[in-house]
N, C-alpha and C positions, 0 to 999 in steps of 0.2 A: 448295207450296214456291216455285213460280215467282211466284205472286202476292206472297208475302212478299219475294222478291228485288226485284220491281218497286217495291214501296213503299219498301224500304230504299234502292234506287238513287235514287228520287226525292228522298228525304231527303238522301242524299249529295250530289246535285246542288245542292240548296238551300243547304246549309252551305258549299259551295265557291264559290257565287256564279256558277256557270256551268253550262250544259247540256253534259254529256259527249257525246262522239261516239257513245256506245253507247246504243242505244234497244232495250231488251228488250221483246218483245211478250208480253203477259200470256197465259198458257195454253200456252206452248211448253215442252215437256218437255225437260230437260237431264239429263245424267248427274250422279250424286250428287257426284262429285269436283269437277266444274265448279261446281256450286251452292255447295259448301263453299268453294271458292276465291273465288268472287264475294262470298260473305258475308264472308269474311275481308278481302277488298279493301275492301268498303264500311265495315266496322268500322274498318279502318285509316284510311280517309278521315275518318270521324267523329273519331277520336282526333287526327289531324293538324289538322283544322279547329278542334277545341277548343283544341289547343295554340297554334295561330296566333292564335285569339281572345284567349287569355290573354296571349300575347306582345304583341298589339296594345294591350291595356289597360295592360300594364306599360310599354310603350314611351312611351305618352302621358305617364306620370308620371316618366320617366327624366330624370336629370340628366346630359346629354351634355357631356363636357368635352373641350377641345382639349389638345394637348400643353403649351402655355403655361399653361393653367389648372391642369393636373395638376401642373406644376412649381411653380407658386405655392403650391398647397395643400401640396405636399410640403415646401417650404422653411419654411412657417409652422407645420406640424403634426408633422413627423417627430420622434419622441422621441430617436432616436439623434443626429440633427443638433442638436437643442436641447441635449442634454447636451454635445456637443462645443463648442458656442458658449460654454458656461459656463467651459470651459478658458481661453478668451481673457479672460474677465472676471477669472478667478483670476490670470492673468498680469499684468493691469493693476494688480490689488491688490498684487502683489509689487513693482511699481515704487514704490509708496508706501513700502513697507518698506525698499527698497533705498536710498532717498534720505533716510531719517531721520538726524538728527544723534544722536550719543551723548548720553545723559541725564547731566546733572551729578549729582554725589554730594553729599549733605549729611550731616554728622556733628556730634554734640554730645558734648563731653567735660566731665565735672565731676571735679575733683581737688583735694586739699588739705583734705578734710573731716576734722576731729578726731574720733577714735573713742573715745579714753579720756582721762580727766582727767590733767593733769600739773601738779605743784606746786600742787595745789588749784584749778587753773583749768580750766574745761571750757567752751570756746566752740566748739562743733562746726562751725559754718558760717562763722565769721569769716574763716577763711583759705581758703575754698573758691574754686577757680578755675573759671570757666565759659568753655568754649571752643567756640563754634559755628564750623564750618568748611564751606567749599564747595570741591569739586574738579571738574575737567573735563578729559576726555581730548581732546586736540587731534589730529585726524586730518590727516596730511600726505600729500603726493603725490597729491592729488585722488582720494582713495579713494571719497568719496561720489559724485562725478561718474562714476567708473568703474563703481561698483555700479549706478547708474541706467542707464548705457549698456548694461551687460550685461542688465539687466532689460528694457529696451525692446527689445533685440534678441531676447530670449526671447519677448516679446509678439508681435513680428513673425513669429517662427517658429511660434508657436501659431496665428496667423491663417492662415499658409500651410498648416499642417497641417489646419486646419478646412476651408479651400478644397479641399485634396486629399481629405479624407474626403467632402466634398460631391460632388466629382467622381466618386468611386467609387460613392456611393449613387445619384447621378443615372444612372450607367450601369446599375445594377440596376433603377432605376425605368424607364428607357427600354426595357430588355429586357422588363419586365413590360407596358409600354404596347404594344410591338410584339407581344407575346404575345397581348394582347387583340385587336388588329387582325387578327392572323393567324388566331386562333380564330374571329373573326367571318367572315372570308373563307372559311375551311374549312366553317363551318356553312352559309353561303349556297351554297357549291358543293354541299354534301350535299343541301340542299333542291332545287336545280335538278336534280341527278341523280335524286333520288327522284321529282320531278314528271315528268321526262322518261321514266323507266322506267314510271311509271303510265300515261302516254300510250301507250307501246309495248305494255303489257299489254292495254289496251283494244282496240288495233288487232288484236293477236294473238287476243284472245277472239272478235272478229268473224270472223277467219279460221277459228278453230276451229268456230264455229257454221255457217260456210259449208262446212265439210268440207275446208278447205284446210290444216289443221294437226292433227297427231296429239295425242292427249290427253297422252302422255308428254312431248312437247315443250312443251306449254302448262304442264304441271306443273313442268318444269325452269325455265321462265321465271318462274313464280310463286315458286319457291324462291329464284331469284336476287334477288328483292326483299328478302330477309332481309339481304343484304349492304348494300344501300342504307339500310335502316332502321338497321342497326348503325352505319354511317358517320354517320348523322344523330345518333343518340343519343350516340355518342362525341364528336362535335364539340360537342354541347350541353354535355356534362360538362366538356370541355376549356375552353370559354368561361367557364363558371362558375368553374372553378379559377383561370383567369387573372385574372378580376375579383377573386377573393378575395385573391390575392397583391398586386394593386395596392392594394386597400383596406387591407391590412396595412401597406404602406409609407406610405400616406397617413394612417395612424392614424385611419381613418374607419369609423364604425359604420353607414354607409348599407347597407340591404339590397341584395343584388346585383341584384335585379329593378329597382331604381331607379337603378342606376349604370351608366354607359356612357361610352365614349370614342369620339372620331372623329378621323380624320386620313388623310392620303394613304397608300394601300397600293400603292405602285408604286416603280419604280427610276428613277434618272437615269443617263444614259450619260456625261455630262460629268464629268471629274475634273481637278483641278488637278495640276500637276507635283508629284512627290514632294518635291522640295527645298523647295517653298513650304510644304508641310505640316510639314516638319522645322523650318524657321525659325519658324513660328508656335508649334510645340510648345516650342522652346527659350525662347521669350519668354513663354509662357503657362502652362506646367506648374507647378502650385503645389508639387509635391514636389521638383522641381529648384530652385525658388526657396527652399524651406526648406533644402535642402542648402547652397546658396550662403550663406544667412543664418547657418547653423550655423558655417561657416568664419569669418565675421566675428565671431560671438559668441565663438568659441574664441580668436581673437586678442585681443579685448577682455578676456576672462577671464585670459589670460596677463598682460596689462598690469596687471590688478588684483592678481594674485598677486605681481608684482614690487613694486607699491606696498605690498602687505601685508607685504613683507619689510623695509620701512623702519621707523624708530623713531618712535613717537608719544609725545610727552611728556604728562604729566598735570600740569596747573596746579592749585595749591591756594591758598586764602586763608582766613584765620580771624581772628576777633575774640576777645580774651581780657579777662575781667573779673577784677581782682585777681590779676595773673599775674606781675608783674615782681619778681624778688628783688633785682636790682641797684639798682633805683630804687624806693624805698618809696612815692614819690608817683605812680608810673605804674600807676594802677588800671585804666585802659582802654587796651588795646594792640591792635595788629593785626600779623599776620604773613603770610608767604607762602612757598611752596616750589614747586619744579618737580621732578618725578620722571621720569627718563629711563631706560627699560630698556636694558640693554647687550645688543645682539643679537650675542653672541659665538658661540654654538652654533646657535641656531635663527634662521635668516634666511629661513625659508620655502623652503628649497631643494627639498624634495620636491614641493610644489605647483607650483613653477616648472618643474621637470622634467616633471611630469605634464601640465600645461597646454600645454607646448611640444609634447609628443608628441600631445596631443589635437588640435592644429592640423593636424598631418600626417594623423591619422586622418580628420578631417572633410574634408580635401582629397581623400583617396582615396574617401570616400563621395560627394563631389560628382561626381568623375569617373565613379563607378559609376552615379550617378543620370542623368548625361548619356547614358551608353551605354544605359541602360534606356529613356530617352525615345526615342532614335533607333530602338531595337529595337521598341518598341511602335508607333511610327508606321509603320515599314516593314512590320511584320506586318499591321497593320490595313489599310494601303494595298493590299497585294497580295491580301489576302482580299477586299476590295471589288472589285478588278480581276478576280479569278477569278470571283466571283459574277456580275458584270456580263457577263463573257464567256459564262457559261452562260445567262444570262437573254436575251441578244440573240437567239440562234437559237430559243429557246422562243417568244418574243413574235413574231418575224418569220416563223417557219416551222412549228415543231412543233405549236403549238396549232391552227393552221389545218389542218395535215396530219392531226392526230388527229381533228378534227371531220369533215373530208372523208371519211376512211377509215370512220369510224363511220356517217356518213350513207349512203355508197355500199354498205357491207356490209349495212346495215339494209334499204335498198331492194332489194338483191339477194336477201337472205334472204326478204323478204316476197313476192318474185316467184319463189321457188324456185331462185335461182341461186347460193345460198351455204348452207352447212350451219349448223346451230345452234351448233356449236362455233366456227365462224368469227365468227358474230354475237356470241357471248358474249366471245370474245377481243378483238374490235374495241371492244366496250363497255368492257371492263376496261382496254384500252390507253388509251382516251380518258380514263377516270376517273383512271388513274395519271398520265397526262400533265398533266391539270389540277391534280391534287393536288401533283405535283412542282413545277409552276410557282408555285403559292401558297407552298409551303415555301421555294422559292428566293427569292421576294420577302421572306419573313420573314428568311431568312438575310442578304439584302442589307441590310435595315433594321437587323438586329443588328450587321452589320459596320460600318454607318454610325455606329451608336452607339459601337462600339468605336473608330472613328476619332476621334469627338468626345472620348472619354475619353483617347485617346492624345495628342491635341493639347492638351487642357485646356480647350477651349471648343467651342461648336457651330460646326462648319465644314461639316457635311452635315446636311440635313434628312431 
């Protein structure tokens, strides 16, 4: 059994690329539980080495993207954004329809054809009148120009709505990007914790062999490794899930093993004054711009309804062949007419009233949009401030303190000055502190993305 352990350990050292601090002497008998624990340890090392090897091969073929590259791919490939862009094209097509002139009408009349003989004479087509005519509706009060203006304002609103939808989708994309960075940081932290604990196990196994550690304490330390393995596997799954979400937003079919992103995973303490962010948001937010444009469109629509209440005459002109009864020599004649509707009852009163009310409604919506912009900026700003306030003591004090406590308690435990419970508590406190710091960095980056969404453009990286 000891000889097999020695061979396995040597194999474990080779695959890890380094000689461990533990050198087992062949032929030394150990207790069965210790042998089993060592064998499990070596098997775990093999699995980790194989995993690291596969990850190394995959990383070599990975396509690592920065945030700007991710954004460019998103803007060129996201199907939801592409569908929204078609709305703008549809609105531009409506401008063509709005500015079209009314089509002229053409009519042809034939009259005076003899259908039965009279006094023995039957000349059916001799007295037939042929009357081709053309009529045209003349639109007054600049109706065409007003329709075009309303349509152009509709296009401007569609463009602002597209920008607003892109703003929302970019926030979702940024959250997914941050999620991948955070998952990578958590995974790296889990690797470091697992590597550190393996080193501690090797030291404590040496203590056990020297008779300085009880079997039950070594077993408890071996069992503690399960938590580190669980953290590692959970972090690996979370990283894959985050990458899958990003690939969905990018409409990308790249295998997750070949996809990766890179970017700073840290926080910045410097923040601009709140009022500066407010002013930038009032100038840049596309949903607020769309609300303002809706008010202008409502006013133009009201002007159009007023113009539609005016009278539009219809001009007609015709040519007649063999038509004059008063002048038997007038075989070719022309005529004209004008038709003017009498707007006595219907003067478009209902649409005038409706569009006038619609102006007020859009003004209230504009005020609500302004309030929403300020609310979004304020909420995002104070979220960032709170997160930075939490991160400062972590970075300046708590991380170092947790490391010092762990190292001191570890040293004390190895020299008999601390209990196993104190040792495990110090290790758990260190792990929790590190994980809390990483999660806070993720919260900061998410809050920064929320601030960018609230302002309407990137003001925080």
